[in-house]
C-alpha positions as CSV (number, residue, x, y, z in Angstrom):
1,M,0.2,0.1,-0.3
2,L,1.4,3.7,-0.9
3,P,2.1,5.8,2.3
4,R,0.2,8.6,1.2
5,V,-3.0,6.1,0.7
6,R,-1.9,4.6,4.2
7,S,-1.7,8.3,5.9
8,W,-5.6,9.0,4.4
9,I,-6.9,5.8,6.2
10,I,-5.5,6.3,9.7
11,L,-6.1,9.8,9.3
12,L,-9.8,8.7,8.2
13,A,-9.8,6.2,11.3
14,M,-9.0,8.6,13.6
15,G,-11.3,11.3,12.4
16,P,-13.9,10.3,14.5
17,V,-12.1,9.8,17.8
18,M,-9.7,13.0,18.0
19,A,-13.5,14.8,16.7
20,F,-14.7,13.5,20.3
21,A,-11.5,14.4,22.0
22,Q,-11.8,17.8,20.9
23,D,-15.7,18.1,21.7
24,W,-15.5,16.7,25.2
25,K,-12.3,19.2,25.8
26,Q,-15.2,22.0,25.1
27,L,-17.8,21.1,28.0
28,D,-17.5,23.0,31.3
29,V,-15.8,21.1,34.2
30,D,-19.5,20.0,35.5
31,E,-20.6,18.5,32.2
32,L,-17.4,17.0,31.4
33,F,-17.4,15.1,35.3
34,A,-20.7,14.1,34.5
35,L,-19.6,12.8,31.0
36,A,-16.3,11.2,33.1
37,R,-18.5,9.4,35.6
38,K,-21.2,7.9,32.6
39,T,-17.2,7.0,31.4
40,A,-16.2,5.4,34.3
41,F,-19.9,3.6,35.1
42,A,-19.5,2.1,31.7
43,D,-16.3,0.1,32.8
44,K,-14.3,2.4,30.8
45,H,-12.0,3.5,33.7
46,E,-9.3,4.9,32.3
47,E,-11.1,6.5,29.4
48,A,-12.7,8.1,32.6
49,R,-9.9,9.1,34.1
50,V,-8.0,11.4,31.3
51,M,-11.6,13.4,31.5
52,L,-11.1,13.5,35.4
53,R,-7.5,15.2,35.3
54,E,-8.8,17.2,32.6
55,V,-11.5,18.5,34.8
56,L,-8.6,18.5,37.6
57,E,-6.3,20.8,35.2
58,R,-8.5,23.5,35.1
59,A,-10.1,23.4,38.5
60,P,-7.6,21.4,40.9
61,D,-9.6,21.9,44.0
62,Y,-12.6,20.6,42.6
63,F,-12.5,17.8,45.1
64,D,-15.9,16.0,44.3
65,V,-13.6,14.9,40.9
66,R,-10.7,14.1,42.9
67,V,-12.4,11.5,44.8
68,F,-14.0,10.4,41.9
69,L,-11.1,9.6,40.4
70,A,-9.5,8.0,43.7
71,R,-12.7,5.5,43.5
72,T,-11.7,4.7,39.8
73,Y,-8.2,3.6,40.8
74,A,-9.2,1.5,43.9
75,W,-11.9,-0.2,41.6
76,D,-8.7,-1.1,39.4
77,G,-6.7,-2.0,42.3
78,A,-4.7,0.7,42.7
79,R,-5.1,1.6,46.1
80,A,-1.6,3.8,46.8
81,E,-2.8,6.0,43.8
82,A,-6.6,6.0,45.4
83,R,-4.5,6.9,49.0
84,K,-3.0,9.8,47.4
85,E,-5.3,11.6,45.7
86,L,-8.2,11.2,49.1
87,Q,-4.8,12.7,51.2
88,T,-4.8,15.2,48.8
89,V,-8.3,16.0,49.0
90,L,-7.8,15.8,53.0
91,S,-5.5,18.1,53.4
92,K,-7.0,20.6,52.1
93,D,-10.5,20.0,52.9
94,P,-10.3,18.3,56.4
95,A,-13.8,18.1,56.7
96,N,-14.6,16.3,53.7
97,L,-17.1,13.2,54.5
98,E,-16.9,12.0,50.5
99,A,-13.0,11.7,50.5
100,Y,-13.5,9.7,54.7
101,A,-15.9,7.4,52.9
102,A,-14.2,6.6,50.1
103,L,-10.7,6.0,52.0
104,T,-12.1,3.8,54.5
105,D,-13.7,1.9,51.3
106,V,-10.1,1.6,49.8
107,E,-8.7,0.7,53.5
108,M,-11.3,-2.0,53.6
109,W,-11.1,-3.3,50.2
110,D,-7.2,-3.9,51.1
111,S,-8.2,-5.8,54.4
112,Q,-6.6,-3.1,56.4
113,Y,-9.5,-2.9,58.8
114,E,-7.8,-1.1,61.3
115,A,-6.8,1.6,59.0
116,A,-10.3,1.8,57.6
117,L,-11.5,2.3,61.9
118,A,-9.2,5.1,62.1
119,V,-10.5,6.7,59.3
120,T,-13.9,6.5,60.3
121,T,-13.0,7.8,63.5
122,S,-11.5,11.0,61.7
123,G,-14.7,11.2,59.7
124,L,-17.1,11.5,62.7
125,H,-15.3,13.6,64.6
126,H,-16.2,16.1,62.0
127,A,-19.7,14.8,61.7
128,P,-20.7,12.4,64.5
129,N,-23.9,11.7,62.5
130,N,-22.9,10.6,59.7
131,E,-24.8,7.4,58.5
132,E,-22.8,6.4,55.6
133,L,-19.6,6.5,58.0
134,L,-21.1,5.0,61.0
135,Y,-22.5,1.9,59.0
136,K,-18.8,1.4,58.0
137,R,-17.5,1.9,61.4
138,A,-20.3,-1.1,62.5
139,D,-19.3,-3.3,59.6
140,I,-15.4,-3.0,60.0
141,L,-15.7,-3.9,63.8
142,L,-17.9,-6.9,63.1
143,Q,-14.7,-7.7,60.5
144,L,-12.3,-7.1,63.7
145,K,-14.4,-9.3,65.9
146,R,-15.4,-6.9,67.9
147,Y,-18.9,-7.4,68.4
148,E,-20.3,-5.1,71.4
149,E,-18.6,-1.9,69.5
150,S,-19.9,-2.8,66.4
151,S,-23.4,-3.4,68.3
152,A,-23.2,0.3,69.9
153,A,-22.4,1.8,66.2
154,I,-25.1,0.5,64.9
155,A,-27.9,1.2,67.3
156,R,-26.7,4.3,67.0
157,L,-27.1,5.0,63.5
158,L,-30.8,3.2,64.1
159,Q,-31.4,5.8,66.5
160,I,-31.0,8.7,63.9
161,D,-32.7,6.4,61.1
162,P,-34.7,3.8,62.6
163,G,-36.1,2.4,59.2
164,H,-32.6,1.5,58.0
165,E,-32.7,-1.9,56.2
166,K,-29.2,-2.3,56.1
167,A,-28.1,-1.8,59.5
168,A,-30.7,-3.9,60.4
169,Q,-29.4,-6.9,58.8
170,L,-25.7,-6.1,59.8
171,L,-27.1,-6.4,63.4
172,K,-28.6,-9.6,62.9
173,Q,-25.0,-10.5,61.4
174,V,-23.6,-9.3,64.5
175,K,-25.4,-11.3,66.8
176,T,-25.3,-14.4,64.8
177,E,-21.4,-14.2,64.5
178,S,-20.6,-12.8,68.2
179,L,-22.3,-16.9,69.0
180,R,-19.6,-18.6,70.4
181,Y,-20.1,-22.1,69.6
182,T,-21.8,-23.8,66.6
183,A,-22.7,-27.6,67.2
184,G,-23.4,-29.5,63.3
185,L,-24.4,-33.0,62.5
186,S,-24.1,-34.1,58.9
187,Y,-25.0,-37.1,57.1
188,N,-24.0,-38.4,53.8
189,L,-25.0,-40.9,51.4
190,D,-22.7,-42.7,48.4
191,L,-24.7,-44.7,45.9
192,F,-22.9,-46.9,43.5
193,S,-23.4,-47.8,40.0
194,R,-21.7,-51.5,40.7
195,D,-20.4,-53.7,43.0
196,F,-21.0,-52.0,46.1
197,N,-23.6,-51.4,48.8
198,P,-24.6,-48.0,49.6
199,A,-21.6,-46.3,51.4
200,N,-22.7,-44.0,54.7
201,Y,-21.3,-41.0,56.1
202,L,-22.2,-39.3,59.6
203,N,-20.1,-37.0,61.3
204,A,-20.6,-34.7,64.5
205,Q,-18.9,-31.3,65.0
206,L,-18.3,-28.9,67.8
207,A,-16.9,-25.4,66.7
208,R,-15.7,-22.5,69.1
209,N,-15.1,-18.6,68.3
210,N,-12.1,-17.6,70.0
211,R,-10.2,-14.3,70.0
212,W,-7.2,-16.2,68.2
213,G,-9.5,-17.4,65.5
214,T,-12.0,-20.4,65.5
215,S,-11.0,-24.6,66.8
216,I,-13.2,-27.7,65.7
217,V,-13.4,-30.9,66.9
218,R,-14.8,-33.7,64.6
219,M,-15.8,-37.1,64.9
220,N,-16.3,-39.3,61.6
221,Y,-18.2,-42.3,61.5
222,T,-18.4,-44.6,58.4
223,N,-20.3,-47.6,57.2
224,R,-19.0,-48.5,53.9
225,F,-17.9,-52.2,52.0
226,G,-19.3,-54.3,55.1
227,S,-17.0,-52.5,57.8
228,N,-17.3,-49.8,60.1
229,G,-15.0,-47.3,61.3
230,L,-14.4,-43.9,63.5
231,Q,-11.9,-41.0,63.0
232,G,-11.2,-38.2,65.3
233,E,-10.1,-34.6,63.9
234,I,-9.4,-31.4,65.2
235,D,-8.8,-28.1,62.8
236,L,-7.6,-25.4,63.8
237,Y,-8.2,-21.3,61.9
238,P,-5.8,-19.2,63.7
239,R,-5.1,-15.6,62.7
240,I,-1.6,-14.8,61.3
241,A,-1.7,-11.3,60.9
242,N,-4.0,-8.9,59.2
243,G,-5.7,-10.6,56.4
244,V,-3.7,-13.7,56.7
245,Y,-4.9,-16.9,58.8
246,A,-4.0,-20.4,58.5
247,Y,-5.5,-23.9,58.6
248,L,-4.1,-26.8,61.0
249,N,-6.1,-30.2,60.9
250,Y,-5.0,-33.3,62.3
251,G,-7.3,-36.2,62.4
252,Y,-6.3,-40.1,64.1
253,S,-8.2,-43.3,63.2
254,N,-7.6,-47.1,63.9
255,S,-10.1,-47.9,60.8
256,T,-8.5,-49.2,57.7
257,L,-11.2,-46.8,56.2
258,F,-9.9,-44.0,57.0
259,P,-5.7,-43.0,57.2
260,S,-4.1,-43.7,60.6
261,H,-3.1,-40.3,60.7
262,R,-4.2,-37.0,58.4
263,V,-2.3,-33.6,58.9
264,G,-3.1,-30.6,56.8
265,T,-2.2,-27.1,56.7
266,D,-2.8,-24.2,54.6
267,I,-1.8,-20.6,54.5
268,Y,-3.9,-18.2,53.7
269,T,-3.7,-14.3,52.7
270,K,-5.9,-11.8,51.2
271,L,-4.8,-10.0,47.9
272,P,-5.1,-6.5,46.3
273,A,-8.5,-6.6,43.7
274,S,-10.5,-8.6,46.0
275,L,-8.3,-11.9,45.6
276,E,-7.4,-14.3,48.1
277,A,-4.5,-17.0,47.9
278,S,-3.1,-20.6,49.8
279,A,-0.8,-22.7,49.6
280,G,-0.2,-26.2,52.3
281,F,-0.3,-30.2,51.9
282,R,-2.0,-33.0,53.1
283,Y,-0.4,-35.7,54.7
284,L,-1.7,-38.9,54.9
285,N,0.0,-42.2,56.7
286,F,-2.1,-45.2,56.4
287,G,-0.3,-47.8,58.6
288,S,2.7,-49.6,57.7
289,A,1.0,-49.8,54.0
290,F,2.3,-46.8,52.6
291,D,2.1,-42.4,53.3
292,V,1.2,-39.8,50.7
293,T,2.0,-36.4,50.7
294,I,-0.4,-34.2,48.3
295,Y,0.8,-30.3,47.7
296,T,-2.0,-27.9,46.9
297,A,-2.5,-24.0,46.4
298,S,-5.9,-21.9,45.5
299,V,-6.9,-19.1,44.6
300,G,-10.2,-17.3,45.1
301,W,-11.8,-14.1,43.6
302,Y,-14.5,-12.2,44.9
303,F,-16.8,-10.4,42.6
304,R,-20.0,-8.8,43.6
305,S,-22.1,-11.4,44.9
306,Y,-19.7,-13.9,43.5
307,W,-17.3,-16.1,44.4
308,F,-14.9,-18.2,42.5
309,S,-12.3,-20.5,43.2
310,L,-9.7,-23.0,42.0
311,R,-7.4,-25.4,43.8
312,P,-5.1,-27.9,41.8
313,Y,-3.4,-30.9,43.8
314,L,0.0,-32.6,43.1
315,T,0.6,-35.7,44.8
316,P,4.1,-37.0,43.6
317,G,4.8,-40.7,43.1
318,G,7.2,-43.3,41.9
319,A,5.1,-43.6,38.6
320,G,4.7,-40.0,38.4
321,N,3.4,-37.2,39.8
322,S,-0.7,-37.2,40.1
323,F,-2.4,-33.8,39.4
324,S,-5.9,-32.9,40.1
325,N,-7.8,-30.1,39.7
326,Q,-11.1,-28.8,41.7
327,F,-13.2,-25.3,40.9
328,N,-16.0,-23.6,42.8
329,I,-18.4,-20.7,42.1
330,R,-20.9,-19.5,44.8
331,R,-23.5,-16.8,44.5
332,Y,-24.5,-15.0,48.0
333,S,-27.5,-13.5,49.2
334,A,-27.5,-10.6,50.8
335,D,-27.4,-11.8,54.2
336,G,-23.7,-13.1,53.3
337,Q,-24.0,-16.6,54.7
338,S,-26.8,-17.9,52.1
339,W,-25.0,-19.6,48.8
340,I,-26.0,-21.5,46.1
341,G,-22.7,-23.5,44.4
342,L,-21.3,-25.2,41.6
343,A,-18.2,-27.1,41.7
344,G,-16.4,-30.0,39.9
345,G,-13.1,-31.6,39.4
346,L,-10.9,-33.8,37.4
347,G,-8.4,-36.5,38.8
348,F,-8.0,-38.9,41.7
349,S,-6.3,-37.8,44.7
350,P,-6.1,-40.3,47.4
351,D,-7.1,-37.3,50.1
352,E,-10.9,-38.7,49.1
353,R,-10.7,-42.5,48.7
354,R,-14.0,-43.8,48.4
355,I,-13.0,-47.2,46.9
356,Q,-10.1,-49.4,48.6
357,S,-9.3,-53.1,48.5
358,A,-7.3,-54.6,51.0
359,S,-5.1,-56.4,48.3
360,G,-5.5,-52.9,46.1
361,L,-3.0,-51.4,44.4
362,S,-0.1,-49.5,45.7
363,I,0.3,-45.5,46.4
364,N,2.1,-44.9,43.1
365,Q,-0.8,-46.9,40.8
366,I,-3.5,-45.1,43.2
367,N,-2.1,-41.8,42.2
368,Q,-2.3,-42.2,38.6
369,L,-6.1,-43.4,38.8
370,H,-9.0,-41.3,36.8
371,A,-11.8,-39.5,38.0
372,Q,-14.5,-36.8,36.8
373,W,-17.2,-35.2,39.3
374,G,-19.4,-32.1,39.2
375,Q,-21.4,-30.9,43.0
376,V,-24.7,-28.5,43.4
377,S,-25.3,-27.3,47.0
378,V,-27.1,-24.7,48.7
379,Q,-26.7,-23.1,52.3
380,K,-29.7,-21.6,53.8
381,T,-29.5,-19.2,57.6
382,L,-33.0,-20.7,59.4
383,P,-34.9,-18.6,62.4
384,H,-32.8,-19.7,66.0
385,H,-29.2,-19.3,64.4
386,F,-29.6,-23.0,62.4
387,L,-28.0,-23.2,59.1
388,L,-28.9,-26.1,56.6
389,L,-26.7,-26.7,54.0
390,A,-27.4,-29.9,50.9
391,Y,-24.9,-31.0,48.2
392,F,-26.0,-33.6,45.5
393,G,-23.1,-34.7,43.4
394,M,-22.0,-37.5,40.7
395,T,-18.5,-39.2,40.3
396,H,-17.3,-41.1,37.7
397,Q,-14.3,-43.1,39.7
398,E,-11.9,-45.2,38.0
399,L,-12.3,-48.8,40.1
400,S,-8.5,-49.7,41.7
401,Y,-9.2,-53.6,41.3
402,D,-10.2,-53.2,37.5
403,V,-8.0,-50.3,35.7
404,S,-9.9,-48.5,33.1
405,N,-13.3,-49.3,34.0
406,Y,-15.5,-46.8,36.1
407,V,-18.1,-46.9,38.8
408,W,-20.9,-44.2,39.8
409,I,-21.2,-42.7,42.1
410,T,-24.4,-40.4,43.1
411,S,-23.6,-38.4,46.5
412,T,-26.5,-36.6,48.6
413,T,-25.1,-34.8,52.2
414,V,-27.3,-32.9,54.2
415,T,-25.8,-30.7,57.0
416,L,-27.3,-29.1,59.9
417,R,-25.8,-26.4,61.8
418,K,-26.8,-24.5,65.6
419,S,-24.8,-21.5,66.8
420,F,-25.5,-20.4,70.4
């Protein structure tokens, strides 16, 4: 193509864009701010920021514009830039409530709850009855498990506005989470398409909320393959630092239906952009027969009312490494505890061994077995601090004693929990 022809094509293509840029530059600052907001809410954040910076070049102290610019940064995970813009506003206008509200959100989205609490303290110093800051403060105190202070902030807010629906809902959540103990009973039934009688699983557990985190004791019972077995477990979820916590597990059983010893651990950390990641391992010892170590990691993402998670497993073995993956999707309701979910996975992990044979394959061979599974689930809060969970799933599992042949497993689980 001739250079002159190419130049004309580029000019023709760029013409509408250049004309649009010239058009919005002719707008006054208020009109341009309105256009920038509309552009940002259409998920064109960078384009909106160009317009917002243009407004600030003309009117550096147009604080509403700078606050909105900070919010667009925060939406994209650029929290440092957001803080910088908001601190600029507050340095010039220490009583700017919109800036305090936005900065509180930035710190909360970064899981910096103590910093967020300090921001609300400063904002409420200037406006003690500001409903937005009072609500955010109550929510932060709930995240920090300072239940009495959270309840006090909500009570103050409800005095100002008795019809504040979000505050009333938050108060219910505070009352639920401040309950110290949760007892649970769960039953699972597995039905097999061939060879096996139904398998039954039952567990009872008691959880306790502590200042350092949560502890759970659990007793598992199973009846399968003509045998009965018991396993005791303890789970700990200690908080390590702001936004960082651990999962620790130990289980013991003298039954061949469970590992003799089971050890598990994960370290979870919150990341920018509503992400969470973890890494850990599972160690399973089946007496003198064999033991196995499974390495695992996960990444989770909270997007609006949805939670997405992906967790791979790696099991080293003499016959080669075994890989498996599982995913989870949940959609939460407004109360933050009820949800519907979808899960699935590929690969076989001895962490959940449904089918065993006393003269079965070695651990290296078991690692190479195949499985595919899918599951739907629902969790629903009930009156009087009850919680109901139900799962229904299907697994296509390769048989350890008949490699290359499969069995279908239909699983149904019902769990009821009561907090007190």
